[in-house]
C-alpha positions, 0 to 999 in steps of 0.5 A: 845561580846553580851549584856546578859541583856535578862530577863525571861519575854523577853524570854517568849515573844519569846517563845510565839511568836513562839507558835503563829507563829506555828499556822499560818505558817508551822514550824512557819516560812516562811524560814527554815534558821531562825529556832533554838531550842527551838525557833527562835531568833526574830529580834528587830532592826539592826544597822551597823554590829550589830543585836539586838533581842527581848530578848535584846541581841545584836550580830555581824551579819556575816549573813547579811540576807544571804549575802544581806546587803553589808553595814549592817543594816539601812545604812543611805544613803539607808534609806534616799533614800528609805524614799524619794521614798516611799513618791512618791510611791512604785510601778507603772505600768510605767517604772522609771528613777531609773531603767535606772540609776541602769541598767546603773551602773550595766552594767558599772561594767562588760564588759560582761554586755551588757544588763540587766533585773531586777527580784525579787529574785536570784531564779528568775534570775537563772530561767530566765537564764535557760529559756533564754538559752533554747530559744536562743539555742533551746535545752532542757537540762542544766548541773550543779555542784553536790550540788550547790544551785541555788534557788528554780526552779525545774531544778536549785535545782536538786542534791542540796542535794544528799547523799551517798545513792542517788548520784551515781557514779562520772563518772555519778552522779545521778540527785537527786530530792530535793523536793518530787514529782519533775517530772522525766521530770525535772530530765532527763533534768539536767545533774550533773557534779562533781565540779573541775573534768575536765575529768569526766565533759567533758565526761558527757557533750560530751555524750549529747552535741547536747541537752545542752542549757547551763552549770550553774556554781557558781564560788565559790559554797557555799554548795559545800564547798565554794572553788573557781572554779579551773581556769583550770576547768573554762577554760575547761567549757568556751571552751566546751560551746563555741565550742558546741554552748551552753551558760555558765551561771554564778550564781553570786547571792552571789559571785558578791561581790568578786570583783568590777565586780563579781568573774568572773572578777578575772578569766578574763572569762565572762559568756554569762549570769550572774544571780545576786541578794541579795546585788544588791538590797540594802536590798530589794528583787531583782534579775538581769540577765545580759549578751550578747546583742544577748542572752538577746534579746530573751526577747526583744519584738522588736527583730527579734526573740522574744522568751521569754516573761518576766515580773513581777509585782514588777520587777524593782520596784523603792524601790529596784532600788533606794536602789540597786543603792545606795548600789552598787555605794557605793560599790566602789573599796575601799569598795571591798578592805576593806571587802576582807581584813577583810575576809582574816584576819578572814580566817588566824586567824581561820585557825591558831586557828584550827591548834593550838587547833587540832580541825580537822577544816579548813576554805575556801572562798574568797573575803569577804566570808568564811566557817568553815568546821569540816574537817582537809583539805579543801573539793574540791567538794560536796562529800568531803564537805558532813558532817558525823554524827560526823562532823554534831555534831561538827558543831552544837556545834560550831554554838551554841557556836558562837551564845551564844558568840554573833555572827550570822553566816549562818548555814553552819558556813559561814560568810559574811563581811559588810562595817561597820565591822572593824578589831575589829569585825574580831578579836572578831570572831577569838577569839570566833572560837578559844574558840569553837575549844577548845570545839569541839576538845574533841568531837568525 
């Protein structure tokens, strides 16, 4: 699937570029997810669902910049709209009409989105959701699922990457820091829940009921195993938060692509607040927080109780607003159905290939997202998804195989569909996965 026309000269260019990068950036990069050995691949240009690097190799892009490009690269309607906006200006110390238009459209996608505010990243959207929950309830603590990724805010990243030596018991998982130096005060204000375990989760919540501002939940947490939340577990959390006067905070930064109105629409359960990002910016930096009007009003300076000042230099900048509005209005029900059908086809094919080859692998996911695991059975929670050294070795071998075969994957061996993709790209991925499974089946 790749154009193997790279030359030693172009390869030397990438190596030289990485040497330069290491002199000015820690590790040579600004985000660790792009690192590869012996040096990263450097992008030259993207077109549709294909990405060409500086070495001249073209690959099918199933990463889509970590799920942010629902229409792939250089989507012409977005290119044209952004080009036109750039000629008017990229950012102003004034509100813009395009902000209102994008807000109206996003609120129209879900009955639970009574109000919305824009930020600059999914991390910021989650951060504001936590701060809004505290402001609204007057309580300090939050609860989140063990292993779930919610961005880089101190409280949101607690127990994002615990291990068997640190994670404690299932009855009361430890609050484990991700970054060295995380203050104990942050750890103490975050309760950790075992995903899809109703009895244990409710017991943890009940023990601190009067202190809990909100429960933060990704409905299909990527790093927990990319298995959708079980309906009974979601129902239990919804009922508990409602009865306790706490808020249910959804992180749909990735999963909003799952249906027209987000993965919550599939369950018929609305969060009090929903954090979004990635694709809703049309390929440009964005975060968004939507939800109940009374909760969102903690950010309203004209409200009776103004409890959370919120602003940002580039929040709702017209470039992200114009691009996001095009991306989302073009992501209509037909587009949702298209990418979801591609993911279903891929999951079926990859699952069949894993069984045929005896590779001790499986696939999880939903909507337009999938993840390949080096495990014979789908993991139900973070501890089951945790990689043994042998599984980690097979995963690296699989990722290297797919990259060499012409496929860009997220480094958990996850794939995100985009609207330019067709069944041909999906079938190519399935074939490549089958070939990879045959290789790793022989590994320990």
